[in-house]
SEMIVO-186070 format. One record per atom (N, C-alpha, C, O, CB): residue in three letters; x, y, z. Coordinates in steps of 0.1 Angstrom, whole numbers, plus 5000, padded with zeros to 4 digits. Glycine has a CB too. Layout:
residues N
ALAXYZ;...
end
This chain:
residues 292
UNK489349544797;UNK488749594809;UNK487749704805;UNK488049804799;UNK489849654819;UNK486449684810;UNK485449784806;UNK485449904815;UNK485150014810;UNK484049714807;UNK485649894828;UNK485550004837;UNK486349974850;UNK486349864854;UNK484050034840;UNK486950074855;UNK487650064868;UNK487050154878;UNK486650264876;UNK489150104866;UNK486850094890;UNK486350164902;UNK487450164912;UNK487950054916;UNK485050104908;UNK487850284918;UNK488850294928;UNK488250344941;UNK487650444941;UNK489950384923;UNK488450264951;UNK487950304965;UNK489250334973;UNK490050244976;UNK487150184972;UNK489350464975;UNK490650514982;UNK491550564971;UNK492650514969;UNK491250404990;UNK491150674965;UNK491950724953;UNK492850834958;UNK492750954954;UNK490950784942;UNK493950794965;UNK494950884969;UNK496050884958;UNK495850874947;UNK495550854983;UNK497350904963;UNK498450904954;UNK498550784945;UNK498650794933;UNK499750924961;UNK498450664951;UNK498550544943;UNK497350524934;UNK497450484923;UNK498750414953;UNK496150554939;UNK494950544931;UNK495050634919;UNK494550594908;UNK493750574940;UNK495550754921;UNK495650844909;UNK496650794899;UNK496350804887;UNK496050984914;UNK497650724904;UNK498650674894;UNK498050554887;UNK498250534875;UNK499950624902;UNK497350464894;UNK496650354888;UNK495650404877;UNK495550354866;UNK495950264898;UNK494850504881;UNK493850564872;UNK494550614859;UNK493950594848;UNK493050674879;UNK495650684861;UNK496350734849;UNK496750624839;UNK496650634827;UNK497550814853;UNK497250514845;UNK497750404837;UNK496550344829;UNK496650304817;UNK498350294845;UNK495350324835;UNK494250264828;UNK493650364818;UNK493250324808;UNK493150224838;UNK493650494822;UNK493050594813;UNK493950604800;UNK493450634789;UNK492950724820;UNK495250584802;UNK496150584790;UNK495750474780;UNK496150484768;UNK497550574795;UNK495150374785;UNK494650264777;UNK493250274772;UNK492650194766;UNK494850134784;UNK492650394775;UNK491250424771;UNK490250364780;UNK489050354776;UNK491150374757;UNK490550314792;UNK489550254801;UNK489050364810;UNK489750434817;UNK490250144809;UNK487650384811;UNK487050484819;UNK487350444834;UNK487250324838;UNK485650494816;UNK487550544842;UNK487850524856;UNK486950614865;UNK486750734862;UNK489350554860;UNK486350554875;UNK485550624885;UNK486150594899;UNK486750494900;UNK484050594884;UNK485850684908;UNK486450674921;UNK485550734932;UNK484850824930;UNK487850734922;UNK485650664944;UNK484850714955;UNK485350854960;UNK486550864961;UNK484850614966;UNK484450944962;UNK484851074967;UNK484051114979;UNK482751114978;UNK484751184956;UNK484651144990;UNK483951165002;UNK483551315004;UNK482751345013;UNK484751125014;UNK484051404995;UNK483751544997;UNK483651604983;UNK484151554973;UNK484751625006;UNK483051724982;UNK483051804969;UNK484451844965;UNK484751844953;UNK482151924970;UNK485251874974;UNK486651904971;UNK487351784964;UNK488051804954;UNK487451944983;UNK487251664970;UNK487851544964;UNK487251524950;UNK487951484941;UNK487551424973;UNK485951544949;UNK485351514936;UNK485951614925;UNK486151564914;UNK483851544937;UNK486151734929;UNK486751824919;UNK488151784915;UNK488551804904;UNK486651974925;UNK488951744925;UNK490251704922;UNK490251584912;UNK491151574903;UNK491051664935;UNK489351494914;UNK489251374906;UNK488851414891;UNK489351364882;UNK488251274911;UNK487851504890;UNK487451554877;UNK488551614869;UNK488551594857;UNK486251644879;UNK489351684876;UNK490551754869;UNK491451644862;UNK492051674852;UNK491351834878;UNK491451524868;UNK492351424863;UNK491551324854;UNK492151234849;UNK492851334875;UNK490351364850;UNK489551284841;UNK488951154848;UNK488651064841;UNK490451234830;UNK488851154861;UNK488251044869;UNK486851094873;UNK486651194878;UNK489151014881;UNK485851004870;UNK484451034874;UNK484251014889;UNK484450904894;UNK483550944866;UNK483951114896;UNK483751094911;UNK482351034914;UNK481351054907;UNK483751234918;UNK482350944924;UNK481150884929;UNK481050914944;UNK481950874952;UNK481150724926;UNK480050984948;UNK479851024962;UNK479750904971;UNK478950814968;UNK478651124963;UNK480450914982;UNK480350804992;UNK481450825003;UNK482450875000;UNK480350674985;UNK481150775015;UNK482050775026;UNK482050645033;UNK481050595037;UNK481750895036;UNK483250575033;UNK483350445039;UNK482950445054;UNK482550345060;UNK484750395038;UNK483050565061;UNK482650575075;UNK481150605076;UNK480650605088;UNK483450685082;UNK480450615065;UNK478950635066;UNK478350535056;UNK478050565044;UNK478550785062;UNK478150405060;UNK477750305051;UNK476550335043;UNK476450285031;UNK477550175059;UNK475650405048;UNK474350435041;UNK474650515028;UNK473850515019;UNK473350515049;UNK475850585028;UNK476150675016;UNK476750585005;UNK476850644994;UNK477150775020;UNK476950455007;UNK477550374997;UNK476550304988;UNK477050234978;UNK478450275004;UNK475350324990;UNK474350254982;UNK474450294967;UNK474550414965;UNK472850284987;UNK474350204958;UNK474350234944;UNK475750254938;UNK475850304927;UNK473650354942;UNK476850204945;UNK478150214939;UNK478150134926;UNK477550034925;UNK479250164949;UNK478850194915;UNK478850124903;UNK479850004902;UNK480850014895;UNK479250224892;UNK479549904910;UNK480449794911;UNK480249684900;UNK481149614897;UNK480249724925;UNK479049674895;UNK478749554886;UNK479649544874;UNK479749634866;UNK477249574881;UNK480349434873;UNK481249404862;UNK482549494862;UNK483249484852;UNK480549434850;UNK482749574872;UNK483949664872;UNK485149584878;UNK485049494885;UNK483649794880;UNK486349634874;UNK487549604881;UNK487649694893;UNK487749814891;UNK488849614872;UNK487549644905;UNK487549734917;UNK488849724924;UNK489349614927;UNK486349694926;UNK489449844926;UNK490649854935;UNK490249904948;UNK489650014949;UNK491749944928;UNK490549834959;UNK490249884972;UNK491649924978;UNK492449834982;UNK489549774981;UNK491850054978;UNK493150104983;UNK493050194996;UNK493950255000;UNK493750194972;UNK491850195001;UNK491550275013;UNK492150215026;UNK492150085027;UNK490050295015;UNK492750295034;UNK493250235047;UNK492150205057;UNK491050265056;UNK494250335053;UNK492450125066;UNK491450105077;UNK491450215087;UNK492350305085;UNK491749965085;UNK490550225096;UNK490550325106;UNK491850325114;UNK492550215114;UNK489350315116;UNK492250425121;UNK493450435128;UNK493550355142;UNK494550355148;UNK493850575131;UNK492350305146;UNK492350235159;UNK491550105157;UNK490850075147;UNK491550325169;UNK491750015167;UNK491049885167;UNK491849775160;UNK492949805155;UNK489749905161;UNK491349655160;UNK491949545154;UNK491149495142;UNK491549385136;UNK492149435164;UNK490149555138;UNK489349515126;UNK489149635117;UNK489549745120;UNK487949465131;UNK488649605105;UNK488449715095;UNK486949725091;UNK486549655081;UNK489349685082;UNK486249805098;UNK484849815095;UNK484549885081;UNK483449865075;UNK484149895105;UNK485549955076;UNK485350015063;UNK485249915052;UNK484449925043;UNK486550115060;UNK486149815053;UNK486049705043;UNK484749635043;UNK484149605033;UNK487149605045;UNK484249605055;UNK482949545057;UNK481849635052;UNK480849585045;UNK482649505072;UNK481949765054;UNK480849855049;UNK480849845033;UNK479749845027;UNK481149995053;UNK482049845027;UNK482149835012;UNK481449705007;UNK480649704998;UNK483549845008;UNK481849595014;UNK481349465009;UNK479849455011;UNK479149395003;UNK482049355016;UNK479349505022;UNK477949495025;UNK477049585016;UNK475849565015;UNK477649535040;UNK477649685010;UNK476849775001;UNK476649714987;UNK475949764979;UNK477549905000;UNK477349594984;UNK477249534971;UNK476149434971;UNK476349324977;UNK478649474967;UNK475049454965;UNK473949364965;UNK474249244955;UNK475049254946;UNK472649424961;UNK473549134957;UNK473749014948;UNK473449054934;UNK472449124931;UNK472848904952;UNK474249014924;UNK474149054910;UNK474849174906;UNK474849214895;UNK472649064908;UNK475449254916;UNK476149374913;UNK477649364916;UNK478349464918;UNK475549494921;UNK478149244917;UNK479449214921;UNK480449264910;UNK480149264898;UNK479749074924;UNK481649314915;UNK482749344905;UNK483249224898;UNK482949114902;UNK483849414913;UNK483949244887;UNK484549134880;UNK485749084888;UNK485948964888;UNK484949184866;UNK486449174894;UNK487649134902;UNK487849244912;UNK487549364910;UNK488949114893;UNK488349214924;UNK488749314934;UNK490249294937;UNK490749184940;UNK487949294947;UNK490949404936;UNK492449404940;UNK492549484953;UNK492149604953;UNK493349464928;UNK493049424963;UNK493149494976;UNK494649524979;UNK495449434978;UNK492549404987;UNK494949644983;UNK496249684987;UNK496349665002;UNK495949755010;UNK496549824983;UNK496949555006;UNK497249535021;UNK498649575024;UNK499249665017;UNK497049375024;UNK499249515034;UNK500549555038;UNK501349435044;UNK500849335049;UNK500449665049;UNK502649445042;UNK503549335048;UNK503549335063;UNK504149255069;UNK504949355042;UNK502949435069;UNK502849435084;UNK502049315089;UNK502149285101;UNK502149565089;UNK501249255080;UNK500549135085;UNK501449015089;UNK501048925096;UNK499549085074;UNK502749025085;UNK503648915088;UNK504248935102;UNK504748845108;UNK504848915078;UNK504149055108;UNK504649085121;UNK506149095121;UNK506849125111;UNK504248985131;UNK506749065132;UNK508249065134;UNK508848935131;UNK508548835137;UNK508649115148;UNK509748925120;UNK510448805117;UNK511848805121;UNK512648715117;UNK510348775102;UNK512248905129;UNK513648915134;UNK514648915123;UNK515748845124;UNK513948805144;UNK514348985112;UNK515248995101;UNK515148885091;UNK515848885080;UNK516648995105;UNK514248785093;UNK514048675084;UNK513248715072;UNK512748825071;UNK513348565091;UNK513248625062;UNK512548655049;UNK511048615050;UNK510648515056;UNK513248575038;UNK510248705044;UNK508748675043;UNK508448645029;UNK508648725020;UNK507948805048;UNK507948525027;UNK507348485014;UNK505848485016;UNK505348495027;UNK507948345009;UNK505148455005;UNK503648455006;UNK503148325014;UNK502048325018;UNK503048444992;UNK504048235016;UNK503748115024;UNK504048135039;UNK503648055047;UNK504547995019;UNK504648245043;UNK504948275057;UNK503548305064;UNK502848395059;UNK505848405058;UNK503248235074;UNK501948255081;UNK501848405087;UNK502848445094;UNK501748155093;UNK500848475084;UNK500648605090;UNK500548595105;UNK499948505111;UNK499348675085;UNK501248685111;UNK501248695126;UNK501548835130;UNK502548875136;UNK502348595132;UNK500548925128;UNK500749065131;UNK500949095146;UNK500149035154;UNK499649155125;UNK501949175149;UNK502149205163;UNK501649345167;UNK501549375179;UNK503649195166;UNK501249425157;UNK500749555159;UNK499349565154;UNK498949495145;UNK501649665153;UNK498549655160;UNK497149675156;UNK497049705141;UNK496049665135;UNK496449775164;UNK497949785136;UNK497849825122;UNK497949705113;UNK497249695102;UNK499049925118;UNK498749605116;UNK498749475109;UNK497549395111;UNK497049325102;UNK500049395112;UNK497049395123;UNK495749315126;UNK494649365118;UNK493849295113;UNK495449325141;UNK494549505117;UNK493449555109;UNK493449515094;UNK492449485088;UNK493449715110;UNK494649515089;UNK494849475075;UNK494549325073;UNK493949295063;UNK496249505070;UNK494949245082;UNK494749105081;UNK493249075082;UNK492648985075;UNK495449025091;UNK492549145090;UNK491149135092;UNK490449175079;UNK489549105074;UNK490549225103;UNK490849275072;UNK490349315059;UNK490549215049;UNK489649175041;UNK490949455055;UNK491749155048;UNK492149055039;UNK491148935041;UNK490548885031;UNK493549005041;UNK491048885053;UNK490148775056;UNK488748795052;UNK488048705046;UNK490248735070;UNK488248915055;UNK486848945052;UNK486648945037;UNK485648895032;UNK486449085058;UNK487549005030;UNK487449015015;UNK487548885008;UNK486748845000;UNK488449115010;UNK488548805013;UNK488648665007;UNK487448585009;UNK487048505000;UNK489948605012;UNK486948585021;UNK485748505024;UNK484548555016;UNK483748475010;UNK485348515039;UNK484348685014;UNK483248735006;UNK483448694991;UNK482548664984;UNK483248895007;UNK484748704987;UNK484948664973;UNK484648514970;UNK484148484960;UNK486448694969;UNK485048434980;UNK484748284978;UNK483248264978;UNK482748184970;UNK485348204989;UNK482548334986;UNK481048314987;UNK480348354975;UNK479448284970;UNK480548384999;UNK480848464969;UNK480248514957;UNK480948484944;UNK480548534933;UNK480048664958;UNK481948394944;UNK482748364933;UNK483348484925;UNK483248494913;UNK481848284923;UNK483848574933;UNK484448694928;UNK485948684930;UNK486348664941;UNK483848824935;UNK486748684919;UNK488248674921;UNK488748794930;UNK488448914927;UNK488948674908;UNK489548764940;UNK490148864948;UNK491648844948;UNK492148734950;UNK489648854963;UNK492348954946;UNK493848944946;UNK494349034957;UNK493949154958;UNK494348994932;UNK495248984965;UNK495749054977;UNK497149094974;UNK498049014971;UNK495648974990;UNK497449224975;UNK498849274974;UNK499349314988;UNK498849414994;UNK498949394964;UNK500349244993;UNK500949285006;UNK502149375002;UNK503149334998;UNK501349155014;UNK501949505005;UNK502849605000;UNK503749655011;UNK503449675023;UNK502049724995;UNK505049665007;UNK506049715016;UNK505949865017;UNK505049925012;UNK507549675011;UNK506849935024;UNK506850075026;UNK506950145012;UNK507750115004;UNK507950125035;UNK506050245010;UNK505950314997;UNK506850444998;UNK506650515007;UNK504550344993;UNK507650454988;UNK508350584987;UNK508250634973;UNK507850564964;UNK509850564991;UNK508550764971;UNK508350834958;UNK508250984960;UNK508351024971;UNK507150774950;UNK507951054949;UNK507751194951;UNK506651234961;UNK505551174961;UNK507351264937;UNK506951314971;UNK506051354981;UNK506051254993;UNK505251275002;UNK504651364976;UNK506851154992;UNK506851045002;UNK508251025009;UNK508450925016;UNK506450914996;UNK509151115007;UNK510551105012;UNK510551175026;UNK509951285027;UNK511551155003;UNK511451125035;UNK511551195048;UNK512551315047;UNK513451325055;UNK512051095059;UNK512251405038;UNK513251515035;UNK513351605047;UNK514451635052;UNK512751595023;UNK512251645053;UNK512351735064;UNK512951675076;UNK513751745083;UNK510951785068;UNK512651555079;UNK513251485091;UNK514751475089;UNK515551495098;UNK512651345093;UNK515251445077;UNK516651425074;UNK517351565075;UNK518351575081;UNK516851365060;UNK516751665070;UNK517351805071;UNK517351855085;UNK518251925089;UNK516551895062;UNK516351815093;UNK516351855107;UNK517351775116;UNK517551805128;UNK514951845113;UNK517851665110;UNK518851585118;UNK518151485128;UNK518651455138;UNK519751665125;UNK516951435124;UNK516251345132;UNK517051215134;UNK517651165124;UNK514851305126;UNK517251165146;UNK518151045148;UNK517550915143;UNK516250905141;UNK518451035163;UNK518350825140;UNK517950685136;UNK518650585145;UNK519550615152;UNK518350655121;UNK518050465145;UNK518650365153;UNK520050315148;UNK520250305136;UNK517750245154;UNK520950295157;UNK522250255153;UNK522450105151;UNK521850025158;UNK523250305164;UNK523350075142;UNK523849935140;UNK522749825140;UNK521749835133;UNK524849905150;UNK522949725149;UNK522049615149;UNK520749645155;UNK519749565153;UNK522649505158;UNK520549765161;UNK519249805166;UNK518349855155;UNK517149855156;UNK519449925176;UNK518949885143;UNK518049935132;UNK517449815124;UNK518249735119;UNK518950025122;UNK516149805124;UNK515549685118;UNK515649685103;UNK515749795097;UNK514149675122;UNK515449565097;UNK515349565082;UNK513949615078;UNK512949595085;UNK515449415077;UNK513949695067;UNK512649745062;UNK512749715047;UNK513749685041;UNK512449895065;UNK511549735040;UNK511449705026;UNK510649815019;UNK509749875026;UNK510749565024;UNK510849835007;UNK510249945000;UNK509849914986;UNK510349824980;UNK511150075000;UNK508949994981;UNK508549994967;UNK508250134962;UNK507650204969;UNK507349894964;UNK508750164950;UNK508550304945;UNK507050314941;UNK506450214936;UNK509450334933;UNK506450434943;UNK505050454940;UNK504650424926;UNK503550364924;UNK504650594944;UNK505450454916;UNK505150424902;UNK505150274900;UNK504350224892;UNK506050504893;UNK506150204906;UNK506250064904;UNK504949994910;UNK504449904905;UNK507450004910;UNK504550044922;UNK503349994928;UNK502150004919;UNK501349914918;UNK503150054942;UNK501950124913;UNK500850144904;UNK500850044893;UNK499849984889;UNK500850284899;UNK502050014887;UNK502149914876;UNK501949774881;UNK501349694874;UNK503549924870;UNK502249744894;UNK501949614899;UNK500449604901;UNK499849494898;UNK502649594913;UNK499749704905;UNK498249704906;UNK497649664893;UNK496649594892;UNK497749834911;UNK498149724882;UNK497549694869;UNK497849554865;UNK497049474860;UNK498149794858;UNK499149504867;UNK499449364864;UNK498649264872;UNK498349154868;UNK500949344867;UNK498349304885;UNK497549214893;UNK496149184888;UNK495649074888;UNK497449274907;UNK495549294882;UNK494249274875;UNK494349194863;UNK493449114860;UNK493649414872;UNK495449194856;UNK495549124843;UNK496048984845;UNK495548884839;UNK496549194834;UNK496948964854;UNK497548824855;UNK497448764869;UNK497948654871;UNK499048834851;UNK496948834879;UNK496748784892;UNK495748664893;UNK494748664885;UNK496448884902;UNK495948574901;UNK495048454903;UNK494148484915;UNK494548534925;UNK495848334906;UNK492848464912;UNK491848484923;UNK492148404935;UNK492448284935;UNK490448444918;UNK492148474947;UNK492448414960;UNK493948414963;UNK494348374974;UNK492048274960;UNK494748464954;UNK496248464956;UNK496748594963;UNK496048694963;UNK496948454942;UNK497848574970;UNK498548684977;UNK499848704970;UNK500548614966;UNK498748654992;UNK500248834968;UNK501548874962;UNK502248974971;UNK501649074974;UNK501348924948;UNK503448944975;UNK504249044981;UNK504749154971;UNK505049114960;UNK505548984988;UNK504649274975;UNK505049384966;UNK506249464972;UNK506049534982;UNK503849484963;UNK507349444967;UNK508649504972;UNK509649514961;UNK509449434951;UNK509149434985;UNK510649594962;UNK511749594952;UNK512649474954;UNK513649454946;UNK512449724952;UNK512549404965;UNK513349284968;UNK514749324972;UNK515649234973;UNK513449204955;UNK514949454976;UNK516249494981;UNK516149554995;UNK516249674997;UNK516849604971;UNK515949465005;UNK515749515019;UNK517049585024;UNK518149545021;UNK515349405028;UNK516749675033;UNK517949745040;UNK517349795053;UNK516149785056;UNK518549865031;UNK518249845061;UNK517849905074;UNK517250045072;UNK517450105062;UNK518949905084;UNK516450085082;UNK515850215082;UNK516950315082;UNK516850425076;UNK514850235093;UNK518050285090;UNK519150385090;UNK519850395076;UNK520150515073;UNK520250335101;UNK519950295069;UNK520550305056;UNK519650385047;UNK520150465039;UNK520650155049;UNK518350375048;UNK517350455040;UNK517550605043;UNK517650685033;UNK515950405043;UNK517550635055;UNK517750775059;UNK519150835055;UNK519250945050;UNK517550795074;UNK520150755056;UNK521450795051;UNK521450815036;UNK522150905031;UNK522550695056;UNK520850725029;UNK520750745014;UNK520050875010;UNK520450935001;UNK520050625008;UNK518950905017;UNK518251035015;UNK519151145018;UNK519251245010;UNK516951035023;UNK519851145029;UNK520751255033;UNK521851265022;UNK522251385019;UNK521451225047;UNK522451165018;UNK523551165008;UNK522951234995;UNK523651314989;UNK524051025005;UNK521751194991;UNK521151254979;UNK520951404980;UNK521051484971;UNK519851184975;UNK520551444992;UNK520251584995;UNK521551664997;UNK521551784996;UNK519351605007;UNK522651595000;UNK523951665003;UNK523951725016;UNK524551825018;UNK524151764992;UNK523251665026;UNK523251715040;UNK523951605049;UNK524051485044;UNK521851745045;UNK524351635061;UNK524951545070;UNK524051425073;UNK522851435073;UNK525351605083;UNK524651305074;UNK523851185077;UNK523251205091;UNK523851275100;UNK524751055076;UNK522151135094;UNK521451155107;UNK522251095118;UNK523050995116;UNK520051095107;UNK522151155130;UNK522851095142;UNK522150965146;UNK521050945141;UNK522751195154;UNK522750885154;UNK522250755158;UNK521950755172;UNK522450835180;UNK523150645154;UNK521050665176;UNK520650635190;UNK520450495192;UNK520150415183;UNK519450725194;UNK520450445204;UNK520150305208;UNK518650285209;UNK517950385210;UNK520950265221;UNK518250165209;UNK516850135211;UNK516350185225;UNK515250225227;UNK516549985209;UNK517250165235;UNK516850215248;UNK516550365248;UNK515650415255;UNK517950185258;UNK517450445241;UNK517150585240;UNK515950615232;UNK515150705236;UNK518350655233;UNK515650535222;UNK514450555213;UNK513250535222;UNK512250615220;UNK514450465201;UNK513250445230;UNK512050415238;UNK511650535248;UNK510550545252;UNK512250285247;UNK512650615251;UNK512350735259;UNK511850855251;UNK511150935257;UNK513650775266;UNK512150855239;UNK511850985231;UNK510850965219;UNK510251065215;UNK513051045226;UNK510750845214;UNK509950825202;UNK508450795206;UNK508250735217;UNK510450715193;UNK507550815197;UNK506150785198;UNK505950635198;UNK506750565192;UNK505250865188;UNK504750595203;UNK504450455203;UNK504250405189;UNK504650295185;UNK503250425211;UNK503750495180;UNK503450455166;UNK504850425159;UNK504950325152;UNK502750565159;UNK505850515162;UNK507150495155;UNK507850375161;UNK508450295154;UNK507950615157;UNK507650355174;UNK508350235180;UNK507750105175;UNK508450005174;UNK508150245195;UNK506450105172;UNK505849985166;UNK506449945153;UNK506549825150;UNK504250005165;UNK506750045145;UNK507450025132;UNK508849965135;UNK509249875128;UNK507450145123;UNK509550025144;UNK510949995147;UNK511049855153;UNK512149795154;UNK511550095155;UNK509949805159;UNK510049675166;UNK509849555157;UNK509949445161;UNK508949675177;UNK509649585144;UNK509449475134;UNK510549475124;UNK510849585118;UNK508049485127;UNK511149365122;UNK512249355112;UNK512049235103;UNK511949115108;UNK513649335120;UNK511949255090;UNK511749145081;UNK512349185067;UNK512549305064;UNK510249115080;UNK512649085059;UNK513049105045;UNK511949035036;UNK511648925038;UNK514449045043;UNK511549115027;UNK510349065019;UNK510849015005;UNK511449084997;UNK509349175017;UNK510448885002;UNK510748824990;UNK509748864979;UNK508548854982;UNK510848664991;UNK510148904967;UNK509248954957;UNK509248864945;UNK508748904934;UNK509549094953;UNK509748744946;UNK509848654934;UNK508548624928;UNK508448624916;UNK510548524938;UNK507548594936;UNK506248554931;UNK505648674923;UNK505048654912;UNK505248524942;UNK505748794928;UNK505348914920;UNK505948924907;UNK505348944897;UNK505649044929;UNK507348904907;UNK508048924894;UNK507748814884;UNK507548834872;UNK509548924897;UNK507648694889;UNK507448574880;UNK506048554876;UNK505748534864;UNK507948454886;UNK505048564885;UNK503648544881;UNK502948664876;UNK502048644867;UNK502948484893;UNK503248784880;UNK502648904875;UNK503448964864;UNK502949054857;UNK502449004886;UNK504648914861;UNK505448954850;UNK505849104851;UNK505949174841;UNK504648944837;UNK506149144863;UNK506549284865;UNK508049304864;UNK508749234871;UNK506049334879;UNK508449404856;UNK509849444856;UNK509849584862;UNK509249674856;UNK510449444841;UNK510549594873;UNK510449724880;UNK511249834873;UNK512349814868;UNK511049704894;UNK510649954874;UNK511350074869;UNK512450114878;UNK513550164874;UNK510350194867;UNK512250084891;UNK513250124901;UNK513550004910;UNK513049994921;UNK512650244910;UNK514349914905;UNK514649794913;UNK515649824925;UNK515849734933;UNK515249694904;UNK516249934925;UNK517149974936;UNK516750104942;UNK516150184936;UNK518649974931;UNK517150124955;UNK516850244962;UNK517550364955;UNK516950474955;UNK517250234976;UNK518750344950;UNK519450454944;UNK518750514932;UNK518550634932;UNK520850404939;UNK518250434923;UNK517550494912;UNK516150544916;UNK515750654911;UNK517350384901;UNK515550474925;UNK514250524930;UNK514250654937;UNK513350734935;UNK513550424938;UNK515250674945;UNK515450794953;UNK515650914943;UNK515151024945;UNK516550784963;UNK516550894934;UNK516850994924;UNK515651044916;UNK515451164915;UNK517950954914;UNK514850944912;UNK513650974905;UNK512651044914;UNK511851134909;UNK512950854899;UNK512551004927;UNK511651064936;UNK512051214939;UNK511151294940;UNK511650994949;UNK513251244940;UNK513751374943;UNK513451464931;UNK513051584932;UNK515251384946;UNK513651414919;UNK513251484906;UNK511851524906;UNK511451634903;UNK513651404894;UNK510951424911;UNK509551444912;UNK509251554922;UNK508251634920;UNK508851324915;UNK509951554933;UNK509651664943;UNK509951794938;UNK509251894940;UNK510551634956;UNK511051804930;UNK511451934924;UNK510451984913;UNK510652094908;UNK512851934919;
end
């Protein structure tokens, strides 16, 4: 790999950058402010000025022949992702990346009522957040086909890791849904996700979709209880869905209204990934160590 470009260089992007830099591959990343640029420079990442919400600022991105990671989220509203389109439209003919890896989400599957989601499960997002991601997937795949650029889609489950645990909520005794009301959810440790991103560039097939999860689904209540046990604090109180509808935000309710279990077999077999944290127990312990 000659060069890596990261669009959306947050926690996962910085982890991906570290893995490539450890192999001697130069990494650059989009930076929307001078503050962001300075943070990237400290990590040995070359900042490239640009803002996905200001398409004119994206002219001249160093995309030609690069491995591009698109890790930026869509806007918080609407059913489409204009940021993805702004990125694609800024790439002139002849300046295409060698490959684009996009970090999507398992929310594109919608609510499967606890059923299993494989890559063959038809996307059917029920919430706008899933619709925006599916729109970005479709736009990117169409662009890749038109320009013969390999595109790899990673549909990522909930990410946890250092700085990503609900520690304050658990300590405050925030309630969770009880029993059968608590939907299935799926997770992947942040460091494992970064390693999957690298494997996707090396072994992913152009046009392919890969679910990214530890393959150990559990309920949201189980997750919060596991965090409480690790912290040594009381487990959270429970409430019914009827009670939740009276007190929880619409955003939180949209998450709780979807229940699915994500199959990760294709990721393991085709990308050759062996997870560092295949269970929540080991992943939570490592995450808490990282917090400290």
